[in-house]
N, C-alpha and C positions, 0 to 999 in steps of 0.2 A: 234813826228817824225820831222826829219829835211830834208831839201832839199838835193837832191842827189849830191854827189861829186863822180864822176864816178870812179876815181882811188881807193878811199877809199872803195866804195861798191864792186868793183871788187875783192879787197883783201879779203873781208869778204865772198863773194860767193865762192872764191877759197878754203877757209878754210873748207868748207863743202863738197868739191868734193871727190869722191872715198870713201864715207862713206855711210852707211845706214842712211837715213834721212826721216823725215815725211814732206810732203808737203801739204799746204793748198792753194788752188787756187780758186778765186771767181771773177766773173765779173757780173756786173748788171747795168742796167739803171733803174731797179726797177719800182716803181710807179711814178718815176720822169717824165717819158715820158707821160704816160696816164693822169697824173695829170693836165698837161698843154695842152695836145692835145689828145682828145679822140680817134683819128685815129692813134696815135703813136703805134708802135709795141714794146712791152716789151720783153727784152731778159735778160738772165742771165745764169750763169754756176756756179756750186759749187762742190768742191771735198775737203774732209778733211781727213787727216791722210793717204794719199797714201804713202806707204813705197817705196822709190826709192833709187837708187844709181846712181848719175850722174857722168859722166866722166869729164865733164868740164861745167862751167857756163860762160855766157858772157853777159855783159851789153853793149848796143849800143844806140846811139842817141846823140842828142845835143839840148840844149835849154830847153824847158819846160817839155818834157816827154821822157821816155826811154823805151826800150824793154829789158826784161831780159829773157834769154833762158837757159835751162838746158838740156844738151845732154845726153840722155840715150843710153843704148846698142841698143834699138829697136826704137828710135825716139827722139822726143823733147817734152818738156814742155816749154811754154813761156807765158809771160804776156806783153801786150802792154799798154802803157799809164802810167807807173809807174813814180811818181814824188817825192816820199818821202820814207824814210826808218829809221829804228832804230834797234838796238840790245837791247832786253829787259833784265831784271834781271835774266831770265832763259836761257840766251844766244841764244835766238831764233832770227833769222833774219826776220824782219817784213818789207815788202815793200808794198806800196799802191799808187794808183793814185786817186786823188780827183779832182772834177771839180772846176770851179771858185767859186762855192758857197759852197765848202767844203764837198760835198756829195761824198761818196765812189763810185768809178766806177770799180776799179780792186784792188785785193789784191793777193800777192804771199808771202807766209811765209814758212820758212825752219827751222826745229827743229830736234835735235838729239833724242828728246823724243816726244811721241804723244801729240797732242794738246788736252786739256780738252774739253769736250762738253759743 
């Protein structure tokens, strides 16, 4: 994965607009929190292969992390804290946010075909 270049990533997000796509969205602080502080509150969310058609996508932010939002007919999907991306050999847009120690905190992925389990 590479660091986000906002204009480049925006162009890729735009290429998937107004198409049926599959979304993977995941957030976690996982065991990281309770590993170091037994009173910490673990949180996470996971959705895979949600079939959506977004009208437009937008990346905003400056500096170390960004927010990526996908505007649907009936609402929004968004991921906060994204700091890296790549387009893989299956033409899937993979975006992620990692903490300073390289641990995954958020992932937003867009594909024209379902993600494998």
